[in-house]
N, C-alpha and C positions, 0 to 999 in steps of 0.2 A: 955262220955255220954252213956247211955244205948242204944245199937244198935236198940232196938225195937222202941224207940221213938226219936232217934237222928235226923232223917230227919224232923220230925214234929217240934221238938224244934228249929232246924236250920232255918226252914221256918218262924216260929213265930218270932224268933230273927231278921231275915232280915226284916220282916214286921215292927217290932218295930223301927228298925233303919231307915227305909224309912220314917216312920211317924215322928220320931225325926228330921230328916233332913228337911222334909216338913214344920213342925211347925217352925223350926229355920229360914227357908227362909221367912216365913210369918212375923216373928218378925222383921227380917232385913228390909223387905219391908215396914212394917207399923209403926215401933217404932224406930225412929232415936236415941233417947236418950238411950234407952235400948240397942240398937245395939252397940252404942259407948261404953257403959259400958262393954258389953260382950267381945268385942275385945280388951279392954284395952285402949281405947282412952280417952282423957281428954277434947277435944274440941267438939263443935257441929259437927255433921257429922261423917263419918267413912270411912275407906279405904276398898274398895272391896277386895283388896289383903289380908287384915287381916281377912275379913270374910271368904275367901277361906281357909286360914290357920286354922281358927276355925273349919270349916267343915272337913278338913283333920284330925285334932286332934281327933274329935269325931269319925270319921271313923276308924282311926288307933286304938283307944282304944277299939272300938267294935270288930275289927278283933283280937286283942290280947285276949280279953275276950273269944271270940268264940274258938280260938285255945286252950286256957287253958282248956276249957270244952270238947275239942275234937270234936267240931262242925265246919261245913263248913260255912265260912262267905260269 
């Protein structure tokens, strides 16, 4: 990343990540059927451990993208 804007880009990306996690949490809390689909369930309801794994996958992918761009996650 361009050193002149790297800090601002990293901050912006972290804010986007925070918003993505926040919205994901709202979906999990408000939409059981959608939550079940997102975590790969087939029955009504969902496993909170699977939700945690989904958030971990989102965070890990973000960290890898940031590293590839030379930005601090």
